[in-house]
C-alpha positions in Angstrom: -13.5 -16.8 -65.1 -10.1 -16.9 -63.5 -10.3 -17.4 -59.7 -8.8 -14.7 -57.5 -5.3 -15.5 -56.2 -5.2 -16.5 -52.5 -4.7 -13.6 -50.2 -1.6 -13.6 -48.0 -3.8 -14.2 -45.0 -4.9 -17.6 -46.5 -1.3 -18.7 -47.1 -0.3 -21.1 -44.3 3.4 -20.0 -44.6 2.4 -16.4 -44.2 0.3 -17.3 -41.1 3.2 -19.2 -39.6 5.6 -16.2 -40.2 3.1 -13.8 -38.7 2.6 -16.0 -35.7 6.4 -16.4 -35.2 7.0 -12.6 -35.5 4.1 -11.9 -33.1 5.5 -14.4 -30.6 9.0 -13.0 -30.9 7.8 -9.5 -30.3 5.7 -10.5 -27.4 8.6 -12.4 -25.7 10.9 -9.4 -26.2 8.3 -7.0 -24.8 7.6 -9.2 -21.8 11.3 -9.8 -21.1 12.0 -6.0 -21.4 9.2 -5.3 -19.0 10.6 -7.8 -16.6 14.0 -6.2 -16.7 12.6 -2.8 -16.0 9.9 -4.0 -13.5 11.2 -1.7 -10.8 10.9 1.6 -12.7 7.6 0.4 -14.2 6.2 -0.3 -10.7 7.2 3.2 -9.6 5.5 4.7 -12.6 2.4 2.7 -12.0 2.2 3.7 -8.3 2.8 7.3 -9.3 0.0 7.1 -11.9 -2.4 5.6 -9.2 -1.5 8.4 -6.8 -2.0 11.0 -9.5 -5.4 9.5 -10.5 -6.5 9.3 -6.9 -5.6 12.9 -6.1 -7.0 14.4 -9.3 -10.5 15.1 -7.9 -9.0 16.7 -4.8 -6.7 18.8 -7.0 -9.7 19.9 -9.0 -11.6 21.0 -5.9 -8.6 23.1 -4.6 -8.0 24.4 -8.1 -11.5 25.9 -8.3 -10.9 28.0 -5.2 -10.6 31.7 -6.0 -8.2 33.1 -3.5 -7.8 36.1 -5.8 -11.2 37.5 -7.1 -11.7 36.6 -10.7 -8.7 34.2 -10.9 -8.5 30.5 -10.3 -5.5 28.8 -8.7 -2.9 27.5 -11.1 -2.9 23.7 -11.2 0.6 23.4 -9.9 -0.2 25.6 -7.0 -3.2 23.4 -6.0 -1.0 20.3 -6.1 1.7 22.0 -4.0 -1.0 23.0 -1.4 -2.1 19.4 -1.1 1.4 18.2 -0.8 2.2 20.8 1.9 -1.0 19.8 3.7 0.0 16.1 3.8 3.6 17.1 4.8 2.3 19.2 7.7 0.2 16.3 8.9 3.1 13.9 8.8 5.4 16.3 10.6 2.8 17.0 13.3 2.3 13.2 13.7 6.1 12.7 14.0 6.4 15.4 16.7 3.6 13.8 18.6 4.9 10.3 18.3 8.7 10.4 18.5 9.1 11.8 22.0 6.9 9.4 23.9 8.2 6.5 21.8 11.8 7.3 22.6 11.0 7.5 26.3 9.1 4.2 26.3 12.0 2.6 24.3 14.5 3.7 26.9 12.4 2.3 29.7 11.9 -0.9 27.8 15.6 -1.3 27.2 16.4 -0.7 30.8 13.8 -3.2 31.9 14.7 -5.8 29.3 17.4 -7.7 31.2 15.0 -8.3 34.1 12.3 -9.4 31.6 14.8 -11.8 29.9 15.7 -13.3 33.3 12.0 -13.8 34.2 11.3 -15.4 30.8 14.3 -17.8 31.0 13.3 -18.8 34.6 9.9 -19.7 33.3 11.4 -21.8 30.5 13.9 -23.5 32.9 11.2 -24.4 35.4 9.3 -26.2 32.5 12.4 -28.0 31.2 12.4 -26.0 27.9 15.7 -24.4 28.6 18.8 -25.9 30.3 20.6 -22.8 31.6 20.1 -19.1 31.7 21.9 -17.0 29.1 23.2 -13.4 29.4 21.8 -10.7 27.2 24.9 -10.8 25.0 24.7 -14.6 24.7 21.0 -14.4 23.8 21.7 -11.9 21.0 24.7 -13.9 19.7 22.6 -17.1 19.5 19.5 -15.4 18.0 18.8 -15.7 14.2 20.0 -12.1 13.8 23.1 -12.4 16.1 26.7 -12.9 15.3 28.1 -11.9 11.9 24.7 -11.9 10.4 23.7 -9.0 12.6 25.9 -6.5 10.6 24.4 -7.8 7.3 20.9 -7.5 8.7 21.5 -3.9 9.9 23.1 -2.9 6.6 20.3 -4.4 4.6 17.7 -2.7 6.8 19.4 0.7 6.4 19.9 0.3 2.7 16.3 -0.7 2.3 15.1 2.3 4.3 17.2 4.7 2.1 15.9 3.0 -1.0 12.4 3.4 0.2 12.9 7.1 0.9 14.3 7.7 -2.6 11.5 5.7 -4.1 8.9 7.7 -2.2 10.4 11.0 -3.3 10.5 9.7 -6.9 6.8 8.7 -6.7 5.8 12.1 -5.4 7.7 14.0 -8.0 6.4 11.9 -10.9 2.9 12.1 -9.6 3.2 15.9 -9.4 4.1 16.1 -13.1 1.5 13.6 -14.1 -1.1 15.8 -12.3 0.1 18.9 -13.9 -0.1 17.4 -17.4 -3.1 15.2 -16.7 -5.5 16.7 -19.2 -2.9 16.6 -22.0 -2.0 13.0 -21.2 -5.6 11.8 -21.1 -6.4 13.7 -24.4 -3.3 12.1 -26.1 -4.3 8.6 -24.8 -7.9 9.0 -26.1 -6.7 10.0 -29.5 -4.9 6.7 -29.9 -8.3 5.1 -30.4 -10.7 5.3 -33.4 -12.9 8.4 -33.4 -16.0 6.3 -32.8 -14.5 4.7 -29.7 -13.2 7.8 -28.1 -16.4 8.6 -26.0 -16.2 5.2 -24.5 -12.5 5.6 -23.7 -13.2 9.0 -22.1 -16.0 7.5 -20.0 -13.7 4.6 -18.9 -11.0 7.1 -17.9 -13.5 9.1 -15.7 -14.7 5.8 -14.1 -11.1 4.8 -13.4 -10.4 8.1 -11.8 -13.5 7.8 -9.7 -12.7 4.2 -8.6 -9.1 5.0 -7.6 -10.1 8.1 -5.7 -12.7 6.1 -3.9 -10.1 3.6 -3.0 -7.9 6.3 -1.5 -10.9 7.5 0.5 -11.6 4.0 1.7 -8.0 3.6 2.9 -8.3 6.8 4.9 -11.6 5.6 6.3 -10.1 2.3 7.3 -7.2 4.0 9.0 -9.6 6.2 11.0 -11.7 3.2 12.1 -8.6 1.3 13.2 -7.1 4.3 15.0 -10.4 5.0 16.9 -10.9 1.3 17.9 -7.3 0.9 18.9 -7.5 4.1 21.1 -10.6 2.7 22.8 -9.2 -0.8 23.3 -5.8 0.4 24.6 -7.5 2.8 26.9 -9.6 0.1 28.4 -6.6 -2.1 28.8 -4.8 0.6 30.7 -1.9 1.1 28.3 -0.2 4.5 28.5 0.2 6.7 25.5 -2.8 5.0 24.0 -3.5 7.9 21.7 0.0 7.8 20.1 -0.2 4.0 19.7 -3.6 4.4 18.1 -2.3 6.9 15.6 0.5 4.4 14.7 -2.1 1.7 14.3 -4.1 4.0 11.9 -1.0 4.7 9.8 -0.1 1.0 9.8 -3.5 0.2 8.4 -2.5 1.9 5.1 0.1 -0.9 4.5 -1.6 -4.3 4.0 -0.3 -7.5 5.6 2.8 -6.2 7.5 1.5 -2.7 8.4 -0.9 -3.8 11.2 1.7 -6.2 12.5 4.4 -3.5 12.7 2.0 -1.1 14.2 1.2 -3.6 17.0 4.9 -3.9 18.0 5.2 -0.5 19.8 1.9 -1.2 21.7 3.1 -4.6 22.8 6.5 -3.1 23.8 4.7 -0.5 25.9 2.6 -3.3 27.5 5.8 -5.1 28.5 6.9 -2.1 30.5 3.9 -2.8 32.7 3.8 -6.6 32.8 4.1 -9.6 30.5 0.4 -10.3 31.0 -0.4 -6.8 29.8 1.7 -7.3 26.7 -0.1 -10.6 26.0 -3.5 -8.8 26.4 -2.4 -6.1 24.0 -1.2 -8.7 21.5 -4.5 -10.6 21.8 -6.4 -7.3 21.2 -4.5 -6.5 18.0 -4.9 -10.1 16.8 -8.7 -9.8 17.1 -8.7 -6.4 15.6 -6.6 -7.7 12.6 -9.0 -10.6 12.0 -12.0 -8.2 12.0 -10.2 -5.8 9.7 -9.2 -8.5 7.3 -12.5 -10.4 7.0 -15.1 -7.7 7.7 -13.9 -4.1 7.5 -11.7 -4.2 4.3 -14.1 -6.2 2.2 -17.2 -4.2 3.2 -15.6 -0.8 3.0 -13.9 -1.5 -0.3 -17.2 -2.9 -1.7 -19.0 0.3 -0.7 -16.2 2.6 -1.9 -14.8 0.9 -5.0 -17.8 -1.4 -6.0 -15.9 -4.7 -5.8 -17.6 -7.4 -3.7 -16.0 -8.9 -0.6 -14.9 -12.0 -2.4 -13.3 -10.0 -5.1 -11.4 -7.8 -2.6 -10.1 -10.8 -0.7 -9.1 -12.6 -3.9 -7.3 -9.5 -5.2 -5.4 -9.1 -1.9 -4.4 -12.8 -1.9 -3.2 -12.7 -5.5 -1.4 -9.3 -5.2 0.3 -10.3 -2.0 1.5 -13.6 -3.4 2.8 -12.0 -6.6 4.5 -8.9 -5.3 4.3 -9.1 -1.5 3.4 -5.9 0.4 3.5 -3.7 -2.7 1.2 -6.1 -4.5 -1.3 -6.1 -1.6 -1.4 -2.3 -1.6 -2.0 -2.1 -5.4 -4.4 -5.1 -5.5 -7.7 -3.4 -4.9 -7.2 -0.3 -7.2 -5.8 -2.6 -9.9 -8.9 -4.9 -9.6 -11.1 -1.8 -9.9 -9.3 -0.7 -13.1 -9.6 -4.2 -14.6 -13.3 -4.3 -13.8 -13.9 -0.9 -15.6 -12.0 -2.2 -18.7 -14.0 -5.5 -18.6 -17.3 -3.6 -18.4 -16.4 -1.5 -21.4 -15.2 -4.4 -23.5 -18.0 -6.7 -22.6 -21.0 -4.6 -21.6 -23.4 -7.5 -22.2 -21.6 -9.8 -19.7 -21.3 -7.0 -17.1 -25.0 -6.2 -17.4 -25.9 -9.9 -16.8 
């Protein structure tokens, strides 16, 4: 009996060619993804926003403002967008006026503060002579010719951030409108026997991301309330406005709480340097509690990722992509966990 010829898979040369082709395609795909990493990040953020808002859209969509008729999906999405826009505008009207007043007072008092600070350093031999405000600005890291470059970069970054936010909102809107079609098309990419598992995983991902958004809002509320109480006890004026800023800053990991503390410290300086130091100490303690207690515990309860996993995800995301990576770390970890549990149910059960 004549033996069967060796199949192409058993041919070493065919295996080498297959490995080379696979490696080449992988390198090309990875390099292409790297080149378009900016747009891919916008798409990913838009998808997370759409997934997180999907349950809320479904609730609004079920409301029957006209008897016998459900709201169109696009109308429900617009209602949610308008609600958030109204909240932002109301917050801006509440915050901008008092902050401008405090900023003018701080700028008027800053020369005297600078004099007192320099006298303190001169008395301790840390400074040889007193500098004028112009000289201090010129000798600062952001002074001189670098100041213009810093301002231009800041303005350009702000404009780019606005355009990026608008793009995310528009793309998320269309993803929400076509959500059912997109999910159905994605599920059909898999074999028929695996489609129920894929549908179940999609529902779990939607639930996890929505819970993450809810957790972020909960954390913002906790920080705002605790900041209002702490600033009130410290005797800082406009504590309610500063507390709202702290709550908003909580939505941005790493730098958000730090930036939110700046207005409160500035307001404290209008009273006394000691008051500003007390405010800074309060925000430092609050940030430590938030980083090591609140965020891990709240996200463990909302998303189902333990405290160690949350901290690890924040560290990795922040190291890889900075602030954006820290923002996306927890929902991404939740998605990866759902995928892992579906691929290896035995390991997840153990």
